[in-house]
C-alpha positions as CSV (number, residue, x, y, z in Angstrom):
1,M,-58.6,-50.5,61.4
2,G,-59.3,-49.6,57.9
3,G,-62.8,-47.7,57.9
4,R,-64.5,-46.9,55.2
5,T,-63.0,-46.1,51.6
6,Y,-64.0,-44.0,48.6
7,S,-63.9,-47.3,46.4
8,Q,-66.5,-49.1,48.7
9,S,-68.7,-46.1,47.5
10,G,-68.3,-46.9,43.9
11,I,-65.5,-44.2,43.2
12,D,-62.1,-46.1,42.4
13,N,-59.6,-43.4,41.9
14,R,-56.8,-45.7,40.7
15,K,-59.8,-47.0,38.0
16,A,-60.3,-43.2,37.4
17,K,-56.9,-42.7,36.8
18,R,-56.3,-45.6,34.3
19,M,-59.5,-44.7,32.6
20,T,-58.3,-40.8,32.2
21,D,-54.6,-42.2,31.1
22,N,-56.4,-44.1,28.3
23,I,-58.9,-41.0,27.4
24,A,-55.9,-38.7,27.2
25,A,-53.9,-41.3,24.9
26,M,-57.0,-41.7,22.5
27,L,-57.3,-37.9,22.3
28,R,-53.8,-37.2,21.5
29,L,-54.4,-38.5,17.9
30,S,-56.7,-35.6,17.7
31,N,-54.2,-32.6,18.9
32,N,-51.2,-32.3,17.1
33,D,-51.9,-28.7,17.3
34,T,-52.5,-28.1,21.0
35,V,-50.1,-26.4,23.1
36,L,-51.5,-28.5,26.3
37,G,-53.4,-31.4,25.9
38,P,-55.0,-33.9,28.2
39,G,-53.8,-34.6,31.7
40,H,-53.2,-30.9,32.8
41,F,-55.8,-28.6,34.6
42,A,-56.7,-27.1,31.1
43,G,-56.6,-27.7,27.3
44,V,-54.7,-25.1,25.9
45,I,-54.6,-23.9,22.4
46,R,-52.9,-20.9,20.5
47,S,-55.3,-18.2,19.1
48,E,-54.3,-15.1,17.5
49,G,-51.6,-14.0,19.6
50,K,-53.1,-15.6,22.9
51,Y,-53.3,-18.4,24.7
52,A,-57.1,-19.9,24.9
53,A,-57.7,-22.3,27.8
54,L,-60.5,-24.6,28.1
55,H,-62.0,-26.9,30.8
56,M,-64.9,-28.8,31.7
57,D,-66.2,-30.4,34.9
58,N,-69.1,-30.8,36.9
59,V,-70.5,-30.8,40.5
60,G,-71.0,-34.7,40.7
61,Q,-72.9,-36.2,43.8
62,K,-73.1,-33.0,45.9
63,V,-76.3,-32.5,43.7
64,V,-77.8,-35.3,45.6
65,V,-77.3,-33.6,49.3
66,A,-78.5,-30.4,47.5
67,L,-81.8,-32.1,46.7
68,H,-82.1,-33.5,50.4
69,T,-81.5,-30.2,52.1
70,G,-83.4,-28.0,49.6
71,I,-79.9,-26.0,49.3
72,I,-79.5,-25.9,46.0
73,W,-77.6,-22.7,44.9
74,P,-74.2,-23.7,46.2
75,T,-74.1,-26.1,43.4
76,G,-74.3,-23.4,41.0
77,V,-71.1,-21.7,42.6
78,D,-69.4,-25.0,42.6
79,V,-69.8,-25.6,38.6
80,V,-68.3,-22.3,37.8
81,A,-65.7,-22.8,40.6
82,M,-64.7,-26.4,39.5
83,N,-64.2,-24.6,35.9
84,V,-62.4,-21.1,36.5
85,N,-59.9,-22.9,39.2
86,D,-58.4,-25.3,37.1
87,I,-58.1,-22.8,34.1
88,L,-56.3,-20.5,37.0
89,C,-53.7,-23.4,37.2
90,V,-52.2,-22.6,33.7
91,G,-52.9,-18.4,34.4
92,A,-55.4,-18.1,32.2
93,K,-58.0,-15.6,32.8
94,P,-61.7,-16.8,32.7
95,A,-63.6,-14.9,29.9
96,A,-66.9,-17.2,29.2
97,F,-68.8,-19.8,30.6
98,V,-71.3,-22.0,29.7
99,D,-73.5,-24.7,32.1
100,Y,-75.6,-28.0,31.4
101,I,-78.5,-28.6,33.7
102,A,-79.8,-32.2,33.1
103,L,-83.4,-32.7,35.0
104,E,-85.3,-35.7,35.8
105,K,-88.1,-33.3,35.2
106,Q,-89.1,-29.7,34.3
107,D,-88.5,-28.0,37.7
108,E,-88.4,-23.9,37.6
109,R,-86.9,-24.1,41.1
110,I,-84.0,-26.1,40.5
111,V,-83.2,-24.1,37.5
112,K,-83.6,-20.8,39.3
113,E,-81.5,-21.8,42.3
114,V,-78.7,-23.2,40.1
115,L,-78.6,-20.1,38.0
116,K,-78.8,-17.8,41.1
117,G,-75.5,-19.7,42.3
118,V,-73.9,-19.5,38.4
119,I,-74.2,-15.8,38.6
120,R,-72.9,-15.5,41.9
121,G,-70.0,-17.8,41.0
122,A,-69.2,-15.5,37.4
123,K,-69.0,-12.3,40.0
124,L,-66.6,-14.0,42.0
125,A,-64.5,-15.0,38.9
126,G,-64.4,-11.6,37.4
127,V,-61.0,-9.8,37.9
128,E,-59.6,-6.0,37.3
129,N,-62.2,-4.0,36.3
130,E,-64.7,-6.7,35.2
131,D,-67.2,-7.3,37.6
132,C,-68.4,-10.9,36.2
133,I,-67.2,-13.2,33.6
134,G,-69.4,-13.7,30.6
135,V,-72.3,-16.7,31.3
136,V,-72.9,-16.6,27.4
137,G,-75.5,-19.7,27.3
138,G,-75.9,-23.1,28.0
139,E,-78.1,-25.8,28.1
140,T,-81.3,-27.2,30.0
141,S,-82.5,-30.6,29.2
142,A,-85.4,-32.8,31.0
143,E,-84.1,-36.6,30.8
144,P,-86.7,-38.4,33.1
145,N,-85.1,-41.8,31.5
146,V,-81.7,-40.7,32.2
147,I,-81.2,-38.5,35.3
148,S,-82.5,-38.8,38.6
149,G,-83.0,-35.5,40.2
150,Y,-80.9,-33.1,38.4
151,D,-76.9,-33.3,37.0
152,L,-74.7,-30.2,36.7
153,S,-72.1,-29.5,34.5
154,G,-70.3,-26.5,32.6
155,A,-67.4,-25.4,30.9
156,V,-65.0,-22.5,30.5
157,L,-63.0,-20.2,28.1
158,G,-60.2,-18.3,29.3
159,F,-57.2,-16.2,28.0
160,S,-53.4,-15.4,28.7
161,D,-50.5,-14.1,27.0
162,S,-48.3,-16.7,28.6
163,I,-49.0,-20.3,30.4
164,K,-47.2,-21.9,33.1
165,T,-47.5,-25.8,33.2
166,G,-45.2,-26.5,36.5
167,S,-42.4,-26.9,34.5
168,D,-40.7,-23.9,36.3
169,I,-41.1,-25.6,39.8
170,A,-37.7,-26.0,41.3
171,A,-36.1,-27.6,44.2
172,G,-36.4,-24.8,46.9
173,D,-39.7,-23.2,46.0
174,S,-41.9,-22.3,48.6
175,I,-45.4,-24.2,48.9
176,I,-48.3,-21.9,49.4
177,G,-51.8,-23.1,50.4
178,L,-55.2,-21.4,50.4
179,G,-58.3,-22.3,52.4
180,S,-61.0,-24.0,51.2
181,S,-64.5,-23.4,52.6
182,G,-65.1,-27.1,53.2
183,V,-65.3,-30.0,51.1
184,H,-66.0,-28.5,48.2
185,A,-67.6,-30.3,45.5
186,N,-65.5,-34.0,46.0
187,G,-65.9,-36.9,47.8
188,F,-69.8,-36.9,48.4
189,G,-70.3,-40.3,47.1
190,L,-68.7,-41.4,50.3
191,I,-70.5,-38.8,52.3
192,I,-73.9,-40.1,51.0
193,D,-73.1,-43.6,52.2
194,L,-72.5,-42.4,55.3
195,I,-75.5,-40.2,55.7
196,R,-77.7,-43.2,54.7
197,D,-75.7,-45.4,57.3
198,G,-76.7,-42.7,60.2
199,K,-73.1,-42.0,60.8
200,I,-73.4,-38.6,59.8
201,S,-76.7,-36.2,60.8
202,L,-77.6,-34.3,57.5
203,D,-79.8,-32.2,59.6
204,K,-76.5,-31.1,61.7
205,H,-74.4,-30.7,59.0
206,A,-76.1,-29.6,56.1
207,K,-74.8,-26.1,55.8
208,A,-71.2,-27.3,56.4
209,L,-71.5,-29.8,53.4
210,M,-73.2,-27.6,51.0
211,E,-70.7,-24.7,51.6
212,P,-70.0,-23.6,47.9
213,T,-66.6,-24.2,46.7
214,N,-64.0,-21.3,47.0
215,I,-63.1,-19.3,43.8
216,Y,-59.4,-18.3,43.6
217,V,-59.3,-16.1,40.7
218,K,-59.4,-12.7,42.5
219,P,-56.7,-13.1,44.7
220,V,-54.0,-15.1,42.8
221,L,-54.4,-14.1,39.1
222,P,-52.8,-10.6,39.8
223,I,-50.0,-12.5,41.3
224,F,-49.5,-15.3,39.1
225,H,-46.5,-13.9,37.2
226,L,-44.6,-14.7,40.3
227,L,-45.5,-18.1,41.0
228,S,-43.9,-21.3,39.2
229,G,-47.0,-23.3,39.4
230,A,-50.5,-24.1,40.9
231,A,-52.6,-26.8,41.9
232,H,-56.4,-27.2,42.6
233,I,-57.0,-29.8,45.0
234,T,-59.9,-31.6,44.3
235,G,-61.0,-35.3,43.9
236,G,-58.0,-37.5,44.6
237,S,-56.5,-34.7,46.9
238,F,-53.0,-33.9,46.9
239,G,-50.9,-36.4,45.2
240,P,-52.5,-36.7,41.9
241,K,-53.5,-33.0,41.5
242,I,-49.8,-31.8,42.4
243,G,-48.7,-34.4,40.2
244,R,-50.5,-32.7,37.3
245,V,-48.2,-29.8,37.5
246,T,-44.9,-31.6,39.0
247,K,-43.0,-34.8,39.8
248,R,-40.8,-33.1,41.9
249,G,-40.5,-34.1,45.4
250,M,-41.8,-31.6,48.4
251,S,-42.5,-31.7,52.0
252,F,-45.2,-29.7,53.4
253,R,-47.3,-29.6,56.7
254,L,-51.3,-29.0,56.7
255,P,-53.0,-26.8,58.8
256,D,-56.2,-27.7,61.1
257,P,-58.9,-28.2,58.5
258,P,-62.6,-26.9,59.0
259,E,-64.4,-29.4,61.4
260,I,-66.5,-30.8,58.7
261,F,-63.5,-33.1,57.8
262,K,-63.2,-34.3,61.2
263,V,-66.8,-35.2,61.5
264,I,-66.5,-37.3,58.3
265,E,-63.1,-39.1,59.8
266,D,-65.1,-39.9,63.0
267,A,-68.0,-41.4,60.8
268,G,-65.6,-44.0,60.0
269,V,-63.2,-43.0,57.4
270,S,-59.3,-43.6,57.7
271,H,-57.1,-40.8,58.7
272,K,-54.9,-41.8,55.5
273,E,-58.2,-42.2,53.1
274,M,-59.1,-38.6,54.0
275,H,-56.0,-37.3,52.6
276,R,-56.7,-39.8,49.5
277,V,-60.1,-38.2,48.9
278,Y,-60.5,-34.7,50.3
279,N,-58.5,-31.4,50.0
280,M,-58.5,-31.1,53.9
281,G,-58.8,-27.6,54.2
282,V,-56.4,-26.5,51.4
283,G,-58.1,-25.6,48.0
284,I,-55.4,-24.7,46.2
285,V,-51.6,-25.2,46.3
286,L,-49.0,-22.4,44.7
287,F,-45.6,-22.8,44.0
288,C,-43.1,-19.8,44.0
289,P,-39.4,-18.9,43.9
290,R,-38.4,-18.3,47.5
291,K,-37.4,-14.8,46.8
292,N,-41.0,-13.9,45.5
293,E,-42.3,-15.7,48.5
294,D,-42.9,-12.1,50.9
295,E,-44.3,-10.5,47.8
296,V,-46.9,-13.5,47.3
297,L,-48.0,-13.5,50.9
298,G,-48.1,-10.2,51.4
299,H,-50.9,-9.6,47.9
300,L,-52.5,-12.2,49.7
301,A,-52.9,-11.4,52.9
302,G,-56.4,-10.7,53.9
303,K,-58.0,-11.8,50.6
304,A,-57.8,-15.4,51.6
305,K,-57.1,-17.9,54.2
306,V,-53.3,-18.3,53.7
307,Y,-50.9,-21.0,54.9
308,R,-47.2,-21.3,54.6
309,L,-47.1,-24.8,53.9
310,G,-43.8,-26.0,53.2
311,T,-40.7,-26.6,50.4
312,V,-39.9,-28.3,47.2
313,T,-37.2,-30.7,47.8
314,K,-34.8,-32.7,45.6
315,G,-36.1,-36.4,44.8
316,K,-39.5,-37.3,43.9
317,Q,-41.1,-38.0,47.0
318,M,-44.0,-35.9,48.4
319,R,-43.8,-36.0,52.2
320,I,-47.0,-34.8,53.9
321,T,-47.4,-33.9,57.6
322,T,-51.1,-34.1,58.7
323,Y,-52.7,-32.0,61.4
324,K,-52.5,-34.9,63.8
325,D,-48.7,-35.1,63.0
326,E,-48.9,-38.2,61.0
327,R,-46.9,-38.7,58.0
328,I,-48.3,-39.6,54.5
329,T,-46.0,-40.0,51.7
330,Y,-46.9,-40.2,47.7
């Protein structure tokens, strides 16, 4: 029984990958001086002795559910999280953020709720002695002929003295996962279709669906020097996202996920498709040499849900054991 797929909701991850690859090929013509170009979690340039990491992302169709539930502020956290979690994967400390809110019509309540979330996300992304990264501006625009409801995106700038691309990941490295709060801000096209078909009750599951994305900067950045790589698990799930940092083989077992994933699966999505679309309870995957594992786990304890997932192996095959003891390979 195949079940409902993401592509039936208008999002084909294979087509998206081809489009991204084509865009990357075009952009390479413009980035001769770039340290890290398209295809990774951040674009990186060298600036005044430091590495500057830039990234831009959006919240996607989660805004549709936000409008239907009236729970809008989490999307402000989400747009910060989608950006800062990505530049974290190269070891960059977020410094400044800008947002872009496009509206069907001028709506002060939407803007106020979104910015409430953005400020909350900025505070969650601050590290060391900084309580908050700088939200230095943005753009709010009414586009009645273009937008239905609202759309939300943002961009982040971060800095680091060094970067890690995942090239240091080696066979024998430990694989550690940090728990997600739920579906975060991915796969909502499929969720919306299931809601419209009466397969998921929005009244019953609104809170779980609108949980804001976890931000991993505070727990992870202080021990990034102990890692060999990191991958933020968003749209497309484990195969494509881990593939951004390494092509090495690995074997790992996923934990029992938050209940909302089981609700989506029970609504008619195959177990395999769930693992092609969603983070399945693990929002970021960290790799570290085995000798650093105890120190990494000790630092993370009490700061996030932490899972010892598995090990990097020889070869190139990724083998995942799901919470149902089913095997999925990439």
